[in-house]
C-alpha positions as CSV (number, residue, x, y, z in Angstrom):
1,M,-0.1,-0.3,0.3
2,G,1.8,2.9,-1.1
3,T,0.1,5.5,1.3
4,K,2.4,8.8,2.5
5,N,3.1,9.8,6.0
6,S,1.9,13.2,7.2
7,I,2.8,14.8,10.4
8,L,0.1,17.1,11.8
9,L,2.2,19.8,13.4
10,G,0.0,20.7,16.4
11,T,1.0,16.9,17.7
12,L,4.4,18.5,18.1
13,G,3.7,21.8,20.3
14,K,2.0,22.8,23.1
15,Y,-0.9,20.3,24.3
16,S,-3.4,21.5,27.3
17,D,-7.1,20.8,28.5
18,R,-9.1,22.8,30.7
19,F,-7.1,21.3,33.9
20,H,-3.6,20.6,32.4
21,T,-0.9,21.7,30.3
22,Y,1.2,18.4,29.1
23,Q,3.3,19.6,26.4
24,P,5.6,22.6,26.3
25,E,5.0,25.4,23.6
26,K,7.3,25.0,20.5
27,S,7.7,27.8,17.4
28,F,6.9,26.8,14.1
29,S,10.4,26.1,13.0
30,E,10.8,24.1,16.1
31,R,8.2,21.9,15.0
32,L,9.5,21.7,11.5
33,D,13.0,20.8,12.8
34,I,11.3,18.0,14.7
35,A,9.1,16.6,12.2
36,K,12.1,16.2,9.9
37,S,13.8,14.2,12.4
38,I,11.1,11.8,12.6
39,P,11.9,8.6,10.1
40,R,9.6,7.6,7.3
41,T,8.0,11.3,7.2
42,D,6.8,12.4,3.7
43,G,5.2,15.8,4.6
44,V,3.4,17.7,7.2
45,E,0.5,19.3,8.0
46,P,0.4,23.0,9.0
47,V,-2.4,25.1,10.4
48,Y,-3.3,28.2,8.5
49,P,-2.9,31.1,9.5
50,Q,-1.5,30.0,13.3
51,D,1.7,28.2,11.5
52,L,1.8,30.2,8.3
53,G,0.9,33.8,9.4
54,H,-1.8,36.0,11.2
55,E,-0.8,34.9,14.7
56,G,-3.5,35.1,17.1
57,Q,-6.6,35.1,14.2
58,N,-7.3,31.3,15.1
59,I,-10.8,32.1,16.2
60,E,-11.7,34.0,13.2
61,I,-10.5,31.7,10.0
62,L,-12.8,29.0,11.5
63,K,-16.3,31.2,11.3
64,Q,-17.0,30.7,7.8
65,S,-20.7,30.0,8.4
66,G,-21.2,33.1,11.0
67,P,-23.9,35.7,10.5
68,D,-21.3,38.1,10.1
69,A,-20.9,38.6,6.5
70,S,-17.3,40.3,6.8
71,I,-16.0,37.4,8.8
72,R,-17.5,34.8,6.2
73,K,-15.2,37.0,3.5
74,K,-12.4,36.9,5.5
75,S,-12.4,32.9,6.1
76,I,-12.9,32.3,2.5
77,D,-9.9,34.9,2.0
78,Y,-7.5,32.6,4.7
79,M,-8.6,29.9,2.5
80,K,-7.6,31.2,-1.0
81,K,-4.3,32.5,1.0
82,A,-3.9,28.8,2.1
83,I,-4.4,27.5,-1.4
84,D,-1.8,30.1,-2.7
85,I,0.6,28.6,-0.4
86,S,0.0,25.0,-0.9
87,T,0.7,25.4,-4.5
88,E,3.9,26.9,-3.6
89,F,4.6,23.8,-2.0
90,D,2.8,21.7,-4.5
91,A,0.6,20.1,-1.9
92,N,-2.1,20.9,-3.9
93,M,-4.5,20.1,-0.8
94,I,-6.0,22.0,2.2
95,S,-7.6,20.4,4.9
96,V,-10.4,22.3,6.6
97,C,-12.3,21.5,9.9
98,P,-15.1,24.1,10.8
99,L,-15.3,23.7,14.2
100,I,-16.9,26.7,15.1
101,D,-19.7,26.6,12.5
102,G,-22.8,25.1,14.1
103,S,-24.9,25.6,17.1
104,D,-24.9,25.1,20.8
105,H,-28.8,24.9,21.6
106,P,-32.4,24.9,19.9
107,F,-32.9,28.5,17.8
108,H,-29.3,29.4,18.6
109,V,-29.0,29.6,14.6
110,D,-30.9,29.7,11.3
111,H,-29.8,26.4,10.3
112,M,-31.2,27.2,6.6
113,K,-29.1,30.6,6.1
114,Q,-26.2,28.8,7.5
115,W,-26.3,25.8,5.5
116,H,-26.3,27.9,2.2
117,W,-23.8,30.1,3.7
118,A,-21.5,27.4,4.1
119,I,-22.2,26.0,0.5
120,E,-21.9,29.5,-0.9
121,A,-18.3,30.0,0.8
122,F,-17.1,26.5,-0.3
123,Q,-18.0,27.0,-3.8
124,E,-16.3,30.2,-3.8
125,V,-13.0,28.4,-2.2
126,A,-13.3,25.4,-4.7
127,N,-13.6,27.8,-8.1
128,Y,-10.9,29.6,-6.9
129,N,-8.0,27.1,-8.0
130,A,-9.6,24.0,-9.5
131,D,-6.4,22.1,-9.3
132,V,-6.4,22.0,-5.3
133,K,-8.3,19.8,-3.3
134,I,-10.1,21.3,-0.4
135,S,-10.7,18.5,2.2
136,I,-13.3,18.7,4.7
137,E,-12.8,17.4,7.8
138,Y,-16.0,16.8,10.0
139,K,-16.9,16.2,13.4
140,A,-20.0,15.9,15.6
141,Y,-19.1,18.3,18.5
142,E,-16.5,20.3,20.1
143,V,-16.5,23.4,19.8
144,R,-19.9,23.6,19.2
145,N,-22.3,21.1,20.8
146,R,-23.4,20.3,17.5
147,I,-21.1,21.1,14.5
148,I,-22.7,21.6,11.1
149,L,-21.0,18.7,9.3
150,P,-21.1,16.1,12.2
151,S,-21.1,13.1,10.0
152,M,-19.6,11.3,6.8
153,G,-23.0,11.3,5.2
154,K,-23.9,14.8,5.9
155,T,-20.4,16.1,4.6
156,L,-20.8,14.0,1.4
157,H,-24.4,15.7,0.9
158,F,-22.7,19.0,1.5
159,C,-20.0,18.4,-0.8
160,D,-22.7,17.2,-3.7
161,R,-24.1,20.5,-3.1
162,V,-20.9,22.7,-3.4
163,G,-20.7,20.4,-6.8
164,S,-16.8,20.8,-7.5
165,E,-15.1,17.9,-7.9
166,N,-12.1,19.2,-5.8
167,I,-14.3,19.4,-2.7
168,G,-13.6,16.1,-0.6
169,V,-13.4,14.4,2.9
170,T,-11.0,14.2,5.9
171,M,-11.6,10.9,7.3
172,D,-10.6,11.0,11.2
173,L,-11.5,7.8,12.8
174,G,-11.3,9.3,16.1
175,H,-14.1,11.6,14.6
176,S,-16.3,9.1,12.9
177,L,-16.3,6.7,16.2
178,M,-17.6,9.6,18.0
179,E,-20.6,10.0,15.5
180,Q,-20.9,6.0,16.3
181,E,-20.1,5.3,12.8
182,S,-18.3,2.3,11.3
183,P,-15.1,4.2,10.2
184,T,-14.8,1.6,7.3
185,A,-18.1,1.6,6.1
186,E,-17.9,5.6,5.9
187,M,-14.6,5.3,4.2
188,A,-16.0,3.0,1.3
189,A,-18.8,5.4,1.0
190,A,-16.4,8.3,0.5
191,H,-14.4,6.5,-1.9
192,D,-17.4,5.2,-4.0
193,A,-17.9,8.9,-4.4
194,G,-14.6,9.9,-5.3
195,R,-14.1,12.2,-2.2
196,L,-11.8,10.5,0.2
197,F,-8.8,12.9,0.0
198,Y,-7.1,12.4,3.4
199,I,-7.1,10.2,6.4
200,H,-6.5,10.7,10.2
201,F,-5.7,7.8,12.4
202,N,-6.2,8.0,16.4
203,D,-8.5,6.4,18.7
204,N,-11.1,7.0,21.6
205,N,-13.9,5.6,23.6
206,R,-16.7,6.9,21.4
207,Q,-17.7,9.4,23.7
208,A,-14.9,12.3,23.5
209,D,-12.1,13.0,21.0
210,W,-9.5,12.0,23.1
211,D,-6.9,11.5,20.1
212,M,-5.4,8.5,21.5
213,P,-2.7,6.3,20.0
214,V,-4.0,4.0,17.1
215,G,-5.9,0.7,17.7
216,S,-5.6,1.3,21.7
217,V,-9.3,1.1,22.1
218,N,-10.9,0.0,19.0
219,L,-8.5,-2.6,17.6
220,W,-10.8,-4.0,15.3
221,E,-12.3,-1.0,13.5
222,T,-8.6,0.0,13.2
223,L,-7.6,-3.4,11.5
224,E,-10.8,-2.8,9.1
225,A,-9.8,0.4,7.8
226,I,-6.6,-0.5,7.5
227,H,-7.6,-3.6,5.1
228,F,-10.0,-1.3,3.3
229,M,-7.1,0.9,2.3
230,D,-5.2,-1.8,1.3
231,K,-7.9,-3.0,-0.5
232,I,-8.7,-0.4,-2.7
233,G,-5.2,1.1,-3.0
234,Y,-5.3,4.0,-1.6
235,D,-2.4,5.9,-2.2
236,G,-3.0,9.4,-0.5
237,W,-1.9,11.0,2.7
238,I,-2.5,9.7,6.3
239,A,-1.5,11.4,9.5
240,Y,-1.8,10.4,13.0
241,D,-4.1,13.2,15.0
242,V,-2.4,11.5,18.5
243,F,-1.8,13.9,21.5
244,T,0.4,12.6,24.2
245,R,0.3,13.4,27.8
246,A,3.4,11.4,28.6
247,G,6.8,11.4,26.8
248,T,7.2,13.8,24.0
249,G,5.3,14.3,20.7
250,S,7.8,13.1,18.2
251,M,8.5,9.6,20.4
252,A,4.5,9.4,20.0
253,I,4.3,9.7,16.5
254,S,7.3,7.4,15.8
255,Q,5.8,4.9,17.4
256,Q,2.6,5.3,15.7
257,K,4.5,4.6,12.5
258,L,5.7,1.7,13.8
259,V,2.4,0.4,15.1
260,M,0.9,1.1,11.7
261,K,3.4,-1.0,9.8
262,K,2.8,-4.0,12.6
263,F,-1.1,-3.5,11.9
264,K,-0.9,-3.7,8.3
265,N,0.7,-7.1,8.7
266,S,-1.9,-8.2,11.2
267,A,-4.9,-7.1,9.1
268,R,-3.6,-9.2,6.3
269,V,-3.1,-12.1,8.7
270,V,-6.9,-12.1,10.0
271,I,-8.2,-11.7,6.6
272,V,-6.2,-14.8,5.5
273,H,-7.4,-16.7,8.5
274,T,-10.8,-15.6,7.9
275,F,-10.6,-16.9,4.2
276,L,-9.1,-20.3,5.2
277,K,-11.4,-20.8,7.9
278,N,-14.5,-20.3,5.8
């Protein structure tokens, strides 16, 4: 399976929750140097504009579906700039996770307007450069209690409504588990639609986005996903969206790559055993 390994640069820097800080803060250049030192790394996933400029405006970029037209325009401009930067590095893809778009309670937003605003925003971004893929990472909740694109099915429908071939999905196994999905079944739907652009591996208990090590909880679901990727000949990017509370980020990511290699072999053994048994 000819996959390429990407590193989410956020996993190598400061990591904290409401109660504690687990990893020290590192500059963008420091995290890049760490990424370069990790074996079998083919690329990185920086976050625009936090990593690539406009420090401190991280909340504003996500508000593409907000009621303020100026904020939506700024968000669209950010994504266009990210597209320009991606072409400079021959990346030709950006991944977008609209965590702030959604609602927290009934009557919080006008759902129809919010839906149409999001469609219009992504149509403009997709048409800006048809050679660059726009990969949408869906998630059920956090930071909003209910995010506008919570599931694979709704995200694929959204992609169809946008109507551009360069709009697709970033499949995060942890987010799929949170939504009580079968990750492989959803991956199959995205592949069938020609919109499986990017895959993030991690794990959780299906209740919260803990970003735990790959296969540490849902082993069989992980093995099935790896087998499916092998079956369809997936040769796109994968990344490990894993945040560690012990050790270092670089150590955790390096271990994930070794674990994934073993999991790939294990998945093949499981399939062969099942075939022979039947």
